[in-house]
N, C-alpha and C positions, 0 to 999 in steps of 0.2 A: 280546501279540505284535503287536497292531495298531499300536503306536507305532513299530515297526521300519521301517515304510514311509517315515518321515520322516528316517531316518538319512542317506540320500544327498542328500535335498533338503528341508531344513527350511523352505523359503520359505513354505509354506502356514501352518505353525504361527506363524512370525514375523509374517505378515500378520494372523492372528487376534489375536495379542497386541497388535500395533500398533493395530488397531481398538478393542480393549478399553481400551488405554491412552488413546487419543483420547477415548473415552466417559467415562473417569474424570477428564478434564480435564488430563492430563499431556501437553500438546501437544508439548513439546520432546522428550520420550522417544519419543512417537509418530512424530515426524518422523524421528528417528534409526532407528527400527524400520522405517518405510516405506522408507528408503534401504537398510537392510540387506536387506529383502525385494525389493529392486530394483523399487520402486514409487515413483519420484520424482514422478510426476504426483499421486498421492495426498498426498504430502508438500506439494507446491505448493498443492493445493486447501486442505489444512488450514491452512497458513501464511496463505494469502490470506484465508480466513474469519476467522482470529484477528486479523490486522492490520486488516481492515475493521471488525471489532467494536471493537477497541481505539481506532481513529481516531474512530469514531462516539461512543464513550464519552468521548473526549478524555482517555484515560488515557495520558499521555506516558511514564511509567515503563515500562508494559507494552509500549507501541509501540516504544520504544527496544530493549527486550529482544527482541521479535519481529523487528524489522528486523535486528538483529545475527545472529539465527539464519537469517533469509532471505538475508542477504548471504553467509553461509557456505554455505548450501544452494546458492545460485547458482554458487558457485565449484566445488563438488564434485559436483553432480548430473550425471548422464548419462542421456539418453533421456527427459527430461520432455516431455510434450505441449507444443508450442510455444504454443498459446493460453493454457494454464494458467501457463506460464513468463512470458508477456507480461503476464498479469493480475497476477501476483506482482510483477513489475518495476514496473508502473504504480503499484501500491499502495505499494511502497517509495519511489518518487518522490513520491507524494502525501504520504507521511509527512514528507519533507523540506520540502514546502510548508507542512504544518501546523506543523512546527518553526520555520520562518522567521516564520510569522505569530505564533506564541506569543512569539517573541523580538522582535517588533515591527520586524522587518527588512523593511520594505515594499518596498524596491527589489528585494531578492533574491526575495521572495515573488512579486512581479509578474513578474519574469523567468522564474522557474520555472513559474508558471502559463501564461505565454505559450508557453514551450517544450513544455509538456505538451499544449497544444491541446485541453483538456477544458472550459475555461471561457473564453468569449469575452472578449478584452481590448481589442478595437477593434470599432467598429460594423460594419466590413466583414467581420469574421470570424464574425459571428453566424450567417448563413445556412449557411456551410460547416460549422461545428461542430454546428449543429442537424441538418443533413442527414446527418452522420456519427454522430450519437448512437446509432443502432441498432447500431453496431459496437462500442460501449463495453461491456466485460464487466460483468455484473451486479454483481459484488463491488465494482467501481469506481463504478458508478452509485449504489450504496448510500451511498457516502462523499461524493459530489459536493455534496449540499446543505450538509453541514458544511464542506466545502472552500470553497464559495462564501461562506458566512457568515463564516468565519474570514478569508478573503482580503479581503472587502469591509470588515470591521471594521478589519483591519490598515491598509488603504489610507486609509480615512476618518480613523482616528486619526492617521496620518502627516500627512495634509493639515491636520488641526486643529492638530497640534503645529507644523507649519510656519507656519501663519498666526498662531499665538500668539507664536512666537519671532521671527517676521519673517524667518526663513531661507527660502531657496528650497528647495523640495522636490526630491528626486531624481526625482520622478514629475511629468512635464509636465502631467498632468491636474489637478494641484493648482493650477497657476499660472493657470488660467482663472477 
């Protein structure tokens, strides 16, 4: 008869199943269960952790899958903690930066980086970005070394290709 208490509100049971599902590595099912249990913040935290991990591992296939789920989550969620939603959104944006770098699209990668304001792109922006670093969410901070590495590699490769082919680079920094 103890189970009857959940008939009118099964939220607690759904939440426990969501947590068990997350522990078993079935993140997509766990996200759906968190939403069903009206726990969108837990879903955002899980997605952020998974995206951060996939970006650091440079697992593009998994990142694409996670970002698709995150985009759907962003469309349907209601009541998610704003800072967790913001963290998830930043990680989705960073995944686009990683994608542009992997496609060797230096111009787009540079513009995305500039708009994110997480990596200084001009000497004048260094002090501002450094002073605001304490406000960057931890899951985003974890990805920044890899983002810097990928962006710099992409930009340097673009400059080298431009100098070898004799074409002018879309990035003015290569022209100096």
